[in-house]
N, C-alpha and C positions, 0 to 999 in steps of 0.2 A: 800613378795612381791619383796622389792627391792632388798634384799639379793640375790636372786633367779636370778633376772635381769641381776647384777652384774656377778654372775656365768656363765650365759650364753653369758656376752658380753667376758670375760675370754675365755671362750669356742672357741666363734668368732676368737678371737686372735690366739690360738690353730690351727684352719683353716685354718688362710693367712702365718701362719710359713710353714707350713707342705709341701706347696710345692715347697719354695723358695732353697733349699737347695738338691734337686734331681737333677737338670743340674751338679752341681760341683762334688757331687758323683761318678755318674753314667757318668762321660763323658771320664773318660779314659779309660773305658770298651767301651764306643759307639763310637768313635773314631775309634779305632781300626776296629768295625761293620762295621760303615758307611764309615772308608776307607777315612780321610780326615784328614787336618793337625789338632794339638790339637788347636791352634786359632781360629776356627771356630765355638769352643763353644760361643765365644765372640757374634759371629751375630744371632745365636740362642736365645740368654742372651738381645741382642739389642733390637730383636723384640718383647718380651713379654715386655720389659721395655718401648719401645715406646707405646704399646697401653696403660700400666699403667699411661705413660704421658696423654695421649687422654682421659682416664677414669678420672684422677685427675682433669685435666683443665676444664671439663664440669659437674665434682661434684660440684660447690654452687649451680648451676642450676638443678641440679637432687636431691640436699639436700632441695631446696627450697620446689620442687615441689612431692618430694616422704618421705614417712616416713624413719627413719634408717632402721626399720625392712624390709620391702620389699625391699629396696640397697643391704640388707646384705643375703637376701635369693635368689635373683635373680644374682648377684654377685656369691655366694657359687658355683650354678649351672654350673656356667661359667665356673668355675675353675674346677670342677667334670668331664666338658666336653675337657678344657683343657687336663688333666691327663690323660684319659681314650684315647685322640686325641693320646698322646706321646705312650700308651703304645702300640698303634696299628702300629705305623710310621714303617714302611718297609725300608725308604729312609731317607737322611740327608733333602732332599726337605720338606718331608711331616711335619718334625716337626716346620717350618714355618709356615703354615695352622693350626695346632692346638695351635700355641703360641700366636694367636690372643686373644682368649675367654681367656684364659688362663693370659694373662697381664690384658683384661680389668677388669674382675672378681676380680682381685688384687687391682687394683687404687680404685676401688669404695668401698670398702668392708675400703679400709685404709683412705681415705679420710672422709668418713663420720662417721664411730665410733671413731675414733679420735675426730672430731669436737663434736660431742655428750658428750664425756666422759670430752673433755677439756673445756666445759659451765656448764657440770651438775656435777663434781666429783672433787675431791681431787687430786694433785700432786702424791700423794700418791699410789691411784686407778689407774692413768694413768700408773705409770712406772711397777706396778703390771700387768696390761693389757700386756704391752710391754714385761714384764717377760715371759708372757705364749704364748708369740708371738715364742719364744724362746724356751718354750718346744718342739710347735710343728717342728720348726728349726731343734733342736735336735733328733727328732723321727724318722725323712723321712734319714737322711742316714743312721741310722739303720733298717731301712727297707730296703734300697736299700741295704746296707752291707750281708743283710739275701737273698736278691733275688736274690745277685752275686752268692754268695754260693751255695744256693740252685736249681736258678732257671734261669731266665736272668734277664737283666736291664728293660727287658719290664715292667715285674711282679712289681717290683721297683712302677714304676706310676701305675699300675693297682689295687695295693694292698693299693696304698694311696689314690685313689681314691675310695674306699670302703672306709677307714676311715671318708674320707671325706663328704661320704653319709650319715654317721652315725649322724656326725655333724650337716648336714644339716634337717634331719629328728626334730633331737633336738630345731634346732631354729623353726621350722615348729609348733611342739608342744608348743611352749614358746612365741608366738604370744599375746596369753591375759596379758603377765606379761609388755608390752610396752604400753600401754593404759592412763595408769596414769599419760604420760608425753607427752601426742598427742597434748591438747590443748595448753597445754605453748610452748610448740615446733610452734605452730601453729604462736602467736603471739611473740615470740621471733626472728623469721625469714622473716616476714613482711619487715621489715626497712632492710634485707640486702643488704652491698654493693655489687655491681657488680666488678670485677675483673681490670679491666680499673683504675676505681678511687681508688681500695685499692693499686695499683702498685705504686700511688702519694704518698700515705702514707711515711714518713722518717723512715727510718729502714730495710724497708718491702725487698728494692733489697737486703740491705745487709745480712738479715736472708736466703735469696733463695741463695747465693752465699756459705752461711756457710751448707746449706741444701745440695747441690750440693758437695762440698767436704767432708761434711761425708760418702754421699750414694758411693761416688767414690771409700773411702777407706773400706766400710763396705762391696759394692760388688764384689770390687774387691778380698776381702780375704772370699766369699761365693763361687765363682766361683772358685778361682785358689787355695784356700790352698791346696788340693787331690794332684793338679798337681806339687803346690811345693816339697811334699813330694816327689813325683815320679820322677822330674826332681834334687834331694839333696840328697835324699838317697836311695841309693842301697841297693836290695833283699828285699824290703817289697811286701807281698801279693798283690794282689789285694782287697783282702774282708779289710786289713789293711788301704789301699790309701784312701778306701771309706771312710772309718768309722772319717778320719781325718776331714771329713767336716760338723762333729758334736764339733769340738772344739771351732769354732768363736763363733757357737752358744749355745756353752754349758758355754761359756765365757758371754754371752750376758743376757742370761737368769739369772746366778749369779748376774752380777751386777746393772739388774733392779730388781733383789729379795732382793737386800741389800739396793737399793734409796727407796724401797717401805718403808723400814723401817726409813730411815730418812730422804727421802725428804720435809715431811711438817717441819722438824727442820732446816735443811741448808737451801733451796729453790732453785729453778730451778738454778740458776746465778752460785752459788758453790759448786753447783753437777756436770755441765757441766766441768767447771775449773779443779777438784778435777778427773774427769773422763778421761781426755784429757792426765793429768801427767802419769796417771795409763795407758793409751794406748801405751805411747812414751813409757814408761820402757818395755811393751811386744814387742815393734819394734825391741828395743837394744836386747833382747833376741834372735829372730829370724834371727837377724845378725850376733850373735855369733856365728862362727864358730863349731861343733861338731862332731864327729862321729856318733854318736847315734840320735835318733829321739827325744829324751825326753824333751832335753832342748827349741825345736823347737815348739813343742807340746805345752807347758805349754805358751811357750811367746805366741802364739797365741789364748791362753784361757784368758791371761792376757790382750793382744789385746781388744779381745771381752768384756770382765769385766768394762773395760774403756769406752770403745764405749757404753755400756748399759743407761745410763743416758742419753744421750747426745740428741738420737731420741726422747724419750717421753717428757724431759723436754723442748728443744723445740716448741714442738708442746703444751705444757701445758700453756708456756706463752704466747701463740698467744693474748688470750682474755685480759688480763692484760695488753700486750705491745702495742697494736693496737685497744683494744675496743672489744664488742661481735658482733657489728655490721659489721666490718670486720674479726670477726673473722673464718667464712665459706669461704670465697676469701684468707685471708691468708692462711689458712691449704691447702686446694685445690693448690695455686700456690707453698705451700712449699713443698707439693708432688709431683708435678710438677716436682719442680726443683729438689730436690732428685733423680728422676727416669732418668731426663738426665745425670745425674752423673752413677746413676745405669747401662745407657743404653749404655753410650759412652767410659765411664771409662775404665771399662773390655775389653774390645774390643782393646782398643788402649795400653793396658796390654799385652794384648794377644799379639798382631805384636812386643813390646817392646820386651818379654820374647823368642820371636821365633828368634830376631834377636842377643840380648845380651846376654840371657840364663834366667832363673828363679830366679835366686837369688839375681836377681836385686830388686826384690817385696818388701822387706824393707825398700828402699828407696824411692818409689815410696808411699808408705802408710805412711811415714814421710812427706812427700810433702806436702798431703793434712791436714793430722792431725794438720800443721803449720797452712793450710791457712783456716781451718776450725774456729779454737781457735781466730785466728786474726780478720776474719769479724765478729763471734759474740762480742767480745770484739768493734769494732767499733760500732755495732749494740745496744749496752747496753749506750756508748758515746752519740750516734744521741738521744738515746728515752731519755735523760737525760736533752740534751739541749732542744728538745720541749719540755719536761716538765717545765725546767726550763722559757721557754717564755712565755707560758700559764700564769702561775703563776704571771710575771710582770705586 
């Protein structure tokens, strides 16, 4: 029964990843259809992420009141509504209406399932969990590419909604699998700390900045990778450009798959350090001028591979670094901070690339990679100092 529940949790994270790369993959064609500037993708992405921030901030209260299984089912229903809404949107303005359920659903799943896994499973399970997020995110650019080849961009969203509905049905059928942990959960969350109290814990604010930096770079890659190739490599087909949206997600999936096998041996901190070094190598690769697209394509896969262990490792460290009492609030705050980065920084990059050129992308990613590792190292030092003071 326990293995079946883990399998369902992995499937839930496939559903979480499915919608995330659709906008970036479909935008070069959607932009033409809606007759808007390329930077306008950032506003839609910002709206989705803003609603995710709202969802993440209220998640500690929601997690305390409702079991994870009910949060998951309701959230997937919201994302299906958002996907179907995008598929029927006949104007740019309509995208903003359906971005609301789109974002609310994603944030609730992310915070609740990450909290559940961080408190009940090992670092290996956490990395495999986020690996399956990458599976979903890799699938959807291929769905969009097929839609652009055989139908329209709208069908990419509609076909993804059908797939999400199938996952929703599996989750409904799996409800009895969660019963074993319901009583333990009630006792565990009875004394959970609130958001205000948690913000005062030393090191929490530093991890929030680190999460902001990580997701600023990640979300910029999610949204703008296809446009990077469209703007820097001439003569590529619409289908090929759309398929490049899967590069970063393929790298993420690979990085988390590898991390799942080695995380219990290496530990979260070392995994993060290795990951960011690999990410920096990938940034160098996409910065090297080349006539074809292969070197840059490899570079984005390497970036994703390096990013792979960072997100799940930070989440998994929350109970260890700040205690189980604060873990729900810490993870909710981390999610909110992450989505602040996801909300605003792709939009900022959209404005920047419109003025300077999309070739500035490697420098933009480099800034956030350095900020990410810098804040995490300060976090470790702060936690060590706090532990040393307690031992005196």
